[in-house]
N, C-alpha and C positions, 0 to 999 in steps of 0.2 A: 273689679271686685271691691266690695265695700269694706271687707274685713282687713285689718292690719295684721298681715301674716308674715312672719320671718322664718326662713329656713335656718335652723340651728344645726350646725354640723360639728359634732363632738369627736375630736381626735386627740390622742395623748401620745406622749413620747413612749417608745418601747411597746412591747406586747408580750404577754406571758406565753401564749401558745404559738404565735407566729411572729418571728422577729421582724420588727419594723414594718408590720403589715400595711400601715397606712401610706407609707412613702416608698417602699421597695418597688422595683419594676413589676408592672402588671401589663404584659404584652408591650405596647408602645407608649404606655402611660403609667400612672400609679392610681391607687384607689381614691385618694383625696382629689387629685387633679381631675379625674374622670367624673366624680360626683359633682364637683363644682361646675364643670362644663355643662353637664346635663341640667342642673338646677338653673343655670343662667338662660336656658331656653324657655323656662316657664313664664306664663303670663299670670300675674296676680300676686307675686311675692313682693312685699315691701322692702325686704332686705335679705341678704345671705350672710350669715355670721359663722365663722370658724372659731369654735371655742376650744382652746388648746393650752398646753404647757410646753409645747415642742417648738423650738426655733425653726426647724426645717418645715414643719407644717405651716408655721406663720409665714415663712418666705413663700411657700406655694400659694397661700391665701392672698398675700400681697401681690404676687405676679398675676394672679387671676382676677384681681380687682375687687375682692370682696372684703368685708369687715373682719377684723381680728379681735377676739376677746380673750384676754389672758386668764387662764383658769388656775386657781390656787392648787398647789401640788397635792394637798390633801384630797381635793375633789377629783384629781386626775390619777390617784393611786389605784392599784389593782385590788386593794382590800375594801374599797368603798362599796357600800351596798347600793343597789339600784334606786331605792327610795331617796337616799340622800343625793345621789348623782342627778336624778331627775329634778329634785327640788332646786338644786343649785343652778341647773340650766335654766329652769323656769324663772327663778328669782332674778337672774341677770339678763333675761331676754328683753330686747328693746322693741316690744310689740305687745299686742293684745292676744294674739293667737300664734301658736307655735307649730311648725312642721319640723319634727325631729327627723333629720335626714342622715341615716347611717351609711357610712362609706362601705360597710361590709355587705351591702346589698347592691352590687355593681351591675346587675343585669336588669334593673328596674328601668323601664323605658320612659322617655319623656312624655309620650302620649298617655301612658297610664298615670303618671304623676299629675298631669294636667287634668285628667278626668277626676282624680281624687280631690284636687284643689277645687274644681268646679262644684263637685258634690258637697264638699265641706262648706262652701259658701251658702248653699241652700238649706243647710240643716237648721231646723227650728227647735226640735225636742232634744236631739242628740247633742252632747257637748264634746264628743271626740269622734274621730274617724280613724279606725285601726285596721291595717291589712291583716288578713288571715289566710290560712291554708286549710283545705279540706283534709281530714285525717281518716281515710278509709283503710284503717289498719286494725288488726286483731290485738286489742290491748289487754295486758295482764298487769296486775299489781299484787304483791304479796301472795303469789300463788293462786290468785283468783282472776277470772275474766272481768273486765270492766264494761264492755260494750256489746257483749253477745253471750248466749248460752252455749257453753262448750259441748253440751249434749245435742245441740241442734245448730251446728256451725253453718251460717248463711254464706252466700256469695259476698264478696267484698263490696260490690255495689249496693247491696241491701243492708249494710251496716248503718247504724244511726248517724245522723248528720252532726258530726263533731268537728270543730275547727280549732286550730291553734294559732296564737299570735306569732307572726313571723318577723315583726318589727321593721319591715321594709318601709312602711308608711305609718306614721303616727302624727295626726293633726289634732290639736287640743287647745282649748282655752288656757291661757297662761294662768288665770285665776284658779281654775279647776286643777291644773297640773300641780300648782303649789299646795292647794288644799289636800289633794289626795296623795301627793308625792308619787305620782304615777302618770303614765302616758295614756291610760285608759280612764275615761270619764265616768260620771255617774250613770249615764245612759249612752253607751257607745253605739256607733254605727259601724258594722263590720263591712270590710271591702275585700272581696276575694281576689287573690292573685293565683296565676298558674304556677306550676313547679319551677319553671325557668326564672320568672321575674321574682319569685319569692326566695330564690336561692340565697342562703346566708353563709358567709365565710366565717367558720368557727375554728378550723384547724388547717394544717398544711395541705391535707388532701382536698379540702373545700377550695382553698386558694387555687390549687392546680386545676381543678375541675372548672371553676368559674373563669379562669384565665383561658382555658381551652375553648369554652363556649364563646367567650368574647372574641377570640381570634377567628373563630368560625363564622360568627354572625356579623361582627364588625360594628364600628361606631355608628355607621349610617343606620343600622337596624335599631340601635338604642335611641337615636335621635328621632325615630319615626313615631 
């Protein structure tokens, strides 16, 4: 690949909704170790950087042989907004392009990440590649339907094509990420993921479900 792409892996000490989610046991591993092992299988990354304020996360990064970048406590706090969080990561990234790799997407396969990397390399017009999930759901807001006529309820497969960002894969120019303070560029290219690979750990139930799927499918499946 000709692009200078670094995988930036943000992990911080503690967690509001799941205690020590990045380092607690996840089957036979932990979320950070698993993500680093998968990223190390990719062809085309110039670097893998763990950005953290956590000594234990830094030790895991060191034992995995990847770079450690210490993050200021302010930017690792639970009250920081996403725009400032993303800007800080981009501003300190040692690369031209960034793959923001979240450990909370543990079911993302190596082959899928490689396909995304290969596609990002070919983009001419788009300045970011962002993974999305199809939302074939009956959506309401403030007592009103958003994506269908409640008087003519369609089948779910006939609902409009709406997608949501799942944040499993975000690849973007460092320059654009700093300008926008966002992981979505001015002209994003969307990359669809299935429900399993798009699974995001947000609370304790999610952690248990993801761990169960990982135990069932195994590391070999993720490596494929």
